[in-house]
Each structure stands twice: as structure tokens, then as C-alpha cells.
N, C-alpha and C positions, 0 to 999 in steps of 0.2 A: 688421839684426835684431833687433828689442827683444820682450822676453815677461817674463812671472814666475813664480811658481810655477804659477798655473793651465795658463800655458802650457805648462809642461812632465812635469807631474804630470796623469795619466788617471784616469778614473773609478775601474776596477778593478785590484786589486794584481797585478802582471805583465804590465801595458799600458804603465806610465809608460819603461821604456828604449826602447822601440817609439817611443814619441812623442817621445822626446827624443833620439831619432838623426834623428827626422824631422827635428826642429830646427835642431838641428846642421847637415844635411843642406843646407838653404836657407840655415844662414849660412855656407858653404865659399867660399872669397877673396872675406870680407867680415870682418863685425865679427858676436858675437853676444852684447847689449848683456841682462842679470840684472838686473832692477828688484827690489830689496825681497827679494835671491839670501839673506837671513839667515831667510828665512820658511820656507825647505826644513828646517831645521835646530830651529825655535824649541821643536819637542814632541818629548820621547825616544822616546816610541812612534811617531814620523810614517814608518813605513815606504814609503809615497810618495816622502816624500820626500827618504829617503837610498838610494832607486834610482836617484831622478832625477839627484843628485850623483855616485853611482856613477856612472851613465852618461856624464856629462857630463867628468869627470875620465877614465873611458876614452878618449873620443873625445878629448882635449886630447890625449892622449900616442900614438895612433894616427894622428890626422891634425895630428900637431904641423907649424907653420909653412904650415898650409892655410888656420886662422880665427883671429881673434884672439876670446880671449872675456874680456869686463867682467861683474863681477857688483859691485853695486852696491846700500848701501841706508844706514842711520843708523848711525854711527861706532860706538859700542859694539857695539850689535845684530850689526854684520858681522864685529866682532873676536872675541866669541863664534862666529857661525861659522866663518872663518878656522881657528879653534882647533877646532872639532870634530872634524876629518878632519884626519890628518897630509898627505893628498895633495892638500888645499887648501890649507894652509900652504907646500907646496913651489910648489906650481904659481900661486898668486898670490902674489907675491912685491913686486910695485910696488904703489902705492898713492896715491891724490891723492885729498888732502882737501879742499875743500870748505868756506870759513868762511862763517858765517851772515850774510846781508845786514844790513847797519847799517839804523838807523833811517831815515836819510836815505835810501839806497838802498830801502827799503819804498815808503816816501812817492813814490821816484818811479815806483816801478811800479805805482802805486793809481793816481797821477793819467796814466800811459799809457795804462790800461788804460779811465779816462773818457774819455781823449780820442779813443782807441781807436773806441770808443763813440759819441764822440760827445752825451758828456756833461758839462755845462759847469758846475763844482766851485768853492765858495765857501770864503774860507778858514775859516770857522766848520768847516766840515767838516775839512777837513788838519787842524785844531788836533785836532777830535777823533781822528782816525785817530793823529795821532802820539802823542798821550797814551796811547791802545791801546795803541798797538806797545810804548812805555816801560814800560807794566805787563807785557802779554806778556813780555817779555824781562827784567825785575827779578823775576818770579814763577817762570820755567825753562819758560816755556810756547812761548816761539819757541823754542827748540832743537830743534825737535821739526819742522823741516821749514818753515820762516818764510815762503815764496813763495808755499806752497799758501794761509795762511791769508790772505793778501791777495787770494786769487782768492776764498777763500768770503766776505772780507769784501765782496768786490764785489758778487760775488751776492746776497748780503742785506740790501745797499743799494737794490739796482734792486728785490728785492723790496717792499721798506720805502718805498721812494719811490712805488708802485705803489698801495699801499694809502693814503698821503698825498694824493696827487694823486684818489682815487678819492673820501674824503671829505672832499677841503677846496676842487678845482679844477671849474669847469665845464667839462665836456670839449671845450668849445668854443673854449679857452683853447689851443690848441697850444703856445703860446709856452712852456708852465710845463713840457711833455712831456722836455725835453732838459735839464732844469738840476737839480741834488742841493743840499740843503742840510742842514744839521746835525741835523736832524730825522730826516734817515733814517739815522744811524745809530746812532739809538735798539736797545740789545738786542744791536747787534754784539759788544762786546766779552761781552756773557755769554755769547752762542752758541761764541765760538773761546774761551772758557772751559773748555765742556765740557757750557752750558746746554742744554737742549730745552726750545726754547719756540717756536712756529707765531707766522707773522707779525703777526699781531692781536696778540699779547702781548708781541712784541718790539715793536712800536710805541708801545704803553703802558710799555714797562718803565720808563725813564727821565726818565718825566714826575714 
């Protein structure tokens, strides 16, 4: 069973233990995977998160051997999370560190997304994508969950393609609908760096 903070924390103080216990009950004889677990302790005065952590630790002790608990998140934040409570550091003693994808792997993931959606891609588009991954890696942006950047880039490219086709292609020329060219990468790098551009602004961004 996979949850994040919202799956453990209730709306009102005092209700979180009940909600967390219900989640653990569902995970018995299986695995409880808590994604972005660090969010339970990011804020010093987060009483809701503390309730969830306390309840989870108690259930891990009371139901030892009945379920596996896995907490996941970015390395630095998870180190702070585990260190925020002695009970966490004693119960979560095994760590698995997943390395970031290489630029070559990011390219393969992006190409695979395009192929699975039946989109043809040009060498020019792949060249622009590779330059973006390299830039984001050098600037330290890709160290924050780089696979998500590929998914976001793919979605932005499809939006850009729709704008290009609307502006430049006769709707009756259906052969263009399945192709992505380098112009469809316009503005993608700026958005991945945190820029807030609408699709029309992205299309004109790199001209």
C-alpha cells in the first residue's frame, strides 16, 4: 500500500492516529510505502505529522513482523526526517540509495515515452533534449527527482506541438499529427528551471 502525508494525516487534530491506524491495518501482511515521508516532520510545529509518526512507530513495535514499512524521499530531507525522532533512527536502519539517472538514461526514457505514444521524434529534438538535461545537471536542478523532469518535459512538448499544428498545419494533413520536431522543445528548459510560462509564451520563448 502506498501513501503520502495526506494519506496519514487527518483534517482535525486528534483524528490522525485513527487515520494512520486504518492505513496500517490495510497494510498488514504486506508493505506500507510512505512516499515523501520527510513532509511529516518538515515543519517544527506540525502536530499532525508528529501524531502520524508516533502512531506509525507504535504500530511497527506492536505489529512487528506483520508488515514491512518503507519510507522514501530525497536523500538530504530523509536524513533529517530519520534524525528527527530517536524511534525513527532505531527502526529504519537499512537504507537503499538510488542514483540519479544519467543523461543517456534520461534520453532513453524520453524516447520511450514518445514511442509508446506513437510519436515520431527527430534527431534535432533529441539534441535539444540532451542539451537541456546536461544544463540542468550542471546547475544542480536534476538532483531533485530527475525522472519527473522527463515526464514534465514530455507533457510540455505535446502541448507545444498542439500549438504548432494549430498555427502552421492544415488540420486535414493528418500525417503531421504523429511527429514532434525541435520547435516543440521551445520554452521547455525555462519551465523545468522554474519559469512560469503559458503554452503560447513557451512557443515564442526560444525564437
